[in-house]
Every structure is written in structure tokens, then in C-alpha cells.
N, C-alpha and C positions, 0 to 999 in steps of 0.2 A: 588433616589429610586422611583419606581412607584408602586402604589397599584393596584392589579389585583382583582377586586370585584368578579369575577366568582369563584375564589378558595380561597379567603382570603389569598393571597400570595403576599408578597413583592418581586418584581421581580428583585431586584438587587443582594443583597448578602445573604439575609436570606432565609430560607426554608419556607414551608407552616406551618400553625399553627399545632402544635402537642399536644398530651395529656400531655406530661411531658417535662420539659426542658432537653435537651441533648438527646432526642429521635431521631431516624433516621429521616432524612430530607424528605424521600420519603413517610412518613405516614401522611395522613390527618386525622383530627378528623372525626369520623363517621358522626356527624351532619353537618359538612361542605360538605362532599361528598353527603349526602342525599339532602341538600338544593340546591346544585348547579347541581348535576347530572354529574359533571366532576371532574377530579382529577388534571388537568393541565390547565394552562392559555395558550391558543394558540395565540401567538403573532407572526405575520408575520415578524416583525423586528428582533426578536430573531433568527428565522429560517434563515433569509437572512444573518445575521451576522455569524451564524454557517457555512452556506454553503460557504460564502466568506472566512472564516478562513480555512476551509477544503481545498478549492481550492488553497489558498496561500501556505499552507503546502505542497500540492501535487506539486505545481510549484517549491518550494524550493528543495524538494527531487529530482525532475527531474533535476534541475540545478546542484545539487551536483553530481548526477550520470553522467551527461555530463562532468562536470569538472573532475571527477575521471577518466573517459574514456580518456579525453584529456591528463591528466597527465600520465596515464599508457602508452598512445601511445608514448609519448616522450621517456620513458625508453625502451619500447619494440621495438620502431623504431631504437634506438641506438644499442640494442642487435642484431636485425636482420641485420643491416648494418655491424656490426663487424663480425657477423657470416657469412654473404655473402662474405665479403673480405677474411676471414680465410678459408672458405670452397673452394672458388675459387682458392686461392693460393695453398691449399693442393691438390685439384683435378688436377691442372696444373703440380705441382711438381711430384706427384706420378703417373700421367697419368691415373687416375681412375676417370672418370666422375661421378661415383656413389656417391662419397663423396659430390657432390653438391645436392644430392637428398633431404636432410632435409630442404632445402630452400623452397620446394614446400608447405608443410603444414604451415611453418612459414609465407610464403607470404600470404596465405589465412587468417590467423589470423590477420596479419598486415592490410590487406585490410578491414576486418570486423571492426577492431577497428577504422580505419580511417573513414569508413563510419558512424560508430556510433557517433564519436566525431565531425566530420566536414561535413559529407555528409548528405544524405536525408533519412537515415535508419529510424529515428524516425517518419518522415512524412509518409513513406511507412507502417510502423507498425501501425500508427494511422489509416490510410486508410483501412488496412486489418481488424483492430479491428472494425471499423465502419461497414464494409461489413459483418462481422460475426454477429454483433448485429442486422443488418437489415435482413439478409437472413438465417443464420444458428443458430437461437436462441435455437434450441433444444440441441445443443452441450453444452450450458451453464447451463443446468439444473443440480442441485445438485444430487448426488447419494442419494437414498431414499427420494427424495423430499426436499422442503425447510425446514429450521429450524423452529420449532414451540416452543412456550413457554412450552407447555406440555412435549415435547420431551426433552427439556433442563432440566426441573424440574425432570423428570424421571431419567435422567442420573446423575443429581446432587445428588438425593436421593440414587441412587445405589452406587455412589462413596462415599458418606458420610457413608453409612452402611459398605462399604468395609474397610474404615479407622477406624471405631469404633470397628469392630470385631477383628482387629489385635491387 
């Protein structure tokens, strides 16, 4: 545990000093806030660890998505292969080439899944995302502007009044 003198905060497991035991951990004693002028201890190491953890979680989620796509591709590839054989045999026996028509959209789906699991689709998507961030930043703006604390509090109060009235 390390003591953070700016906020009288033990930065490992416990929260800041509070007025009463069991009180919310986000509340600092007023005299602590007045004496320091801050409510948090800005530690670069903590932020770096949080960013590293967030990045590792993102990488794990992406790895799971790719693994899911590859597993789905095995089953969908088998289905498309069986469907192609069955539809080809049916089209030849009945002499109706239209029976082979469902293979067209199935082949597009199969190609997309293959590109997602084993191809370069993710790299192309990443490149396009970087291009959007660099050049088309206006399309990323939130409707009605960015979220603000005041807007969230207003919505929270309106929602709590709604539930209290019922």
C-alpha cells in the first residue's frame, strides 16, 4: 500500500478518508478537499495499468471473435459443401439449373466468413477506421453533442421522478 499525501488516500485497497465508517468511498472529507484542492491522486502508473488492462481485454475479445468466426466457418463450410453437392445433383437430375441458384448468396457468406477468420478483413477494417478517424471525424460526433455530467444528472433525476410517481 502506498500513501498518497495529496488526497490522504491509501492507493491500494482502501478508499479516501470519509466522515463515517462505511460511507461511500467516493466522498472525501471536506477539509481534505479544501486543504489539497484535489479529490483524486493522479498516479501515472495507475493510469498505465488501467490502459494496459483495457487493451488486453480488447485483444482477448477480438481473439474470441476470430476464434468464433473460424469455428463457425467449419460448420458453415460443411453446410455449403453439402448444399452444393445436393443442389448440383438435383439440378442435373431435374434438368433445372435454377436449383443451383441458392449457392450464389451462400458462397458470398462463405467468402466473407473465410476472409474474416483467415484473410485480411480485420486489417482492412482497421485501415478504414484509421482513415475515418483522420479524415471524416465529423461523422463520429454524437447526436446532440457529447455526453455531459449535467445532462446525465438531468436524465437521472427525470427517471427517478418517473419511478417515484408510479
